[in-house]
N, C-alpha and C positions, 0 to 999 in steps of 0.2 A: 197286316202284320201276321195274319194267321195262316195265310195260305201261300204255299210255295208252288210254283208250277215249273214243270220240266219243259224247257223250251227247245233245246238243241243238244247235239252230241258232238263231241270232238274225239274222233277215234272211238274208244269204248268208255270215255270218261263223260259223264253227264254234267252239263253246265246248268246249275239251278239258279233261278233269278226270282227275286221277290216281285210279284206282280199282282198287287191288290190295290184297288181304289179305296182311299181312306176319306171318310166323311164325318165331319163333326155333327152329331145328331142331337146332343143336348148339352146343356150346362146347368148345373144345379142352382138353386137360390143361393144367394150370398150370406148364408147363415153359419157356415163353418168357421172354425178358429184354428188356422194352421192345419188343415187336413193333410196328414203325412202319408198314410198307407191305406190301401183298399184291399179287401179280401172277400171273395164270392163264397157264399154258403149255398151250394146247389140243393140241399135238402129243404131249405127254407126259401129259396129263390130270392135272397136278400144280399146286399153288399154291406160289409162292415167298413167303417171309415174311422181311423184313429185321428183324434184332434189334440194337438199339443196345447193349445190355448194358454200360452205364456212364453216365458223366455226358455231357450233351449237349456236342458239339463237342470232346470229349476224344480225343486221338490216342493211344489206349491199346492198340489192337490186339485189343480184346475183342469187336468186333462180328462177327456171323455171319449167314449166310443158311440158313433152314430150308426143308424141303420137306414139304408136307402134302397129304393126299388131299382130295377134294371133300366127304367126309363128316366132316372135321375131324380125322381120324387123323393123327398125326405120323409120317411116313415116315422122315425123318432130321432130327434136331434141328440138328446142325451139319454141313450139307452143304458149305458153304464157310465158313472162319473166318479169323481173322487181319485183319479189317477194323477200321476205327476207329469210325465212326458212321454205318453204312449206313441210308440213308433210302429215297427213292423209286427205283423200278426201271423199266426199259423192255426190251422183247424184240423182236429182229428175227431171224427164223429161229432158228438155234441159238446166238445171241449174247445174253446177259443182260448189261445195263448197270446198274450200281448206283452211285447218288450217295453219295459218301463224303467229306464236308467240302470239300476242294478237289481231289478226285480223282474220276474216273469209272472204275470197275473194269469191265473187259470179261471175261465168264466164258463159256467154252464149255459149253453145258448137256449136251452129249454126253459130255464127258470130265471134267467137273467141275474144270477147270483155269482159272486166271487166265491169259488170253492177252495182255492188254494193259492198261496203266494210263495214262489221260489225266490228267496233272497240270497244274493251273493255279495258279502260286504266288500270284497276286493275288486268286484267288477267296476268298470269305469263308464261304459256306455253300451248297454244292450241295444242293438240297432234293428236287426231283422231276425225273422223266425221262419223256419221251414219244417213242415211235418212230413214224416215218412208213412208209408202205407201200413207199417206195423205198429205205429203209435209213437215212435221215437220223435223227439222234438229237438232241432238244432237251432242254436242261437249265436249270432255274431256279436262279439264285443269290439266295437269299431275302434276304441281308443286304447285297447290293451292287446290287439293283435292275437285274439283267441276265439275259438269256437267251443261253445259249450253244448252238452247234450243232456236232455231230460229223458231218462229211461227208468221204468219201475218207480216212478214218483220221486226220483233223486236227480239233482243237477250237478254235473261234474265237467271239468274241462275235458273236452274231446280232442282238441288239437291246438297246439301252439307251435308255430313254425315260421321260419325266416321268409317264406314266400307270402305270408299274410301281411298286407300293407293297408292298414285301416279297412278291414273287411266289413262289407256292408251287405248287399243283397245276397239271399240264399235261395236255393231251389233244390229239392230232392228229385232225383231220377231213380230208376230201378237199382242202379249199382253205385251211383255217385251222389255227392253233395257238391253242387256248383256254388262258387263263391265269387263275388265281385269285390275287387280291391279299389277303393276310392283314391288312394294316394298314388299308386304307380300304374293306374289305368289298365289293369290286367284282370283276367277271369280264369279260374282254374276249376277242373273237375277233380274231386278228391274221392278216391275209392273208399266206400264205407267200411270195408273189412280190413284192407291193407294200409289205408290212409296214404297211399301213393298218389301223387298229384300230377296233373298234366295241364299245361296252359291251353285254353280253348280259343281265346281271342285277346286282343289288346288294342290300345290306342283311343279309348273313349274316356274323356274327362268326367270326373264327378260321378262315377258309377253308383247307381242307387238300387233300382228294382230290376228283377228278372223274372220272366214268366215264360212258359212254354207256348209255342204257337200252335200246339195241337198236332204237329207233325214232327219234323226232325230239326226244328230251329227254335229260336228264342226271340223275344222282344226284350230290350233292356232300355233303361232310362239313364241319360246323363242329366242329373237333376238341375243343377244351378244354371246351366246354359239352356235349359228348356228343350232338350232334344230326345228323340226316341229313335232307336235303331233296330233293324232286324238283323239277326245273326243266323247264317245258314248253317248247314251241317258240316261245312268246311271251315267255319270260323270267319267267313267273310261278312262284312257288316255293310248295311245299307241304311242311310238316314231316311226315315219315313215321315217324321213329323218334327218340325222346328219352330218352336214358339218363343225363341230367343228375342226376336224383334218386338214381340208383344210383351217381353219381360215376364213370361209365365214360366213358373218352375214346374218340372215334370218329376214328381217324387216317386214314391213306391207304388208302382202300377199294378193293375190286375187285368187278366184277359179271360173273358168268358167264351170258351171255344164254341159251344153250341150256338151261341148267339153272334159270334164274330164281333164281340163288343169289347173294346179296350177302355179301361177306366183309369183316369189320370187325376190323382189328387194334386193340388197346385200349391200347397203350403201357404195359401192365402185365405180366400173365403169361399171358394167353389171347388167342385169336382166336375171333370169334363168327360163325356162319353163319345167315343169314336167308333163308327162302324167300318169294318174292313170287308169289302166284297170284291169279287173278281171283275 
């Protein structure tokens, strides 16, 4: 997923093809409870895993965050608990942000303490989070077709537009916020300053997670059908993993570029690691 190689030229136009070998290298112990999202903390060399642990959208206090090592070993199953329905996560310095229905939970990763809760009474389903290099935090509301932004310790609606159609996965690039629409199978790049949007690809069901491949492309998950795709710089998609026959869900993924390691939460009891090599 990570690496793209330049194989041939047609005239002056390069044809870029995804050309990596993908190997399952580990599967965690079956101790998780609906693991939904994975996020790597490079400063601690640890992966955070959000666990729903209950019915979807239930405000039951059963949700929790786990910490696992890059070899799949569970370091701490319930590092943070007492959440309701933890989904996507974002990280800025030592602050971990967790989407939790109509709240964003801010956790200090050094002290393992909840520092702040951003609550929006009108929000319906905070789903994913992306952090910018300047510390701004973007949050998708999948059921209300909005994107919120946390800046200067305040949360406000950043974007509400007709092209949002159950927005789920988010990713910040230098100039844009990328958003995956679950309902109409589209993905858009939204300029952070002008909020002008441009479609970058389409045609994938149940779009969930999106991560950079470390170069000019992305890896995205089609959650419920258990599929993972590589998207190149031209928006062309390649199916790279299909777990549908095994009835394994591919939820909100993470990719560790330096280790060529793709992390896949399954929304069941395990998390799976895949190595991508040339």
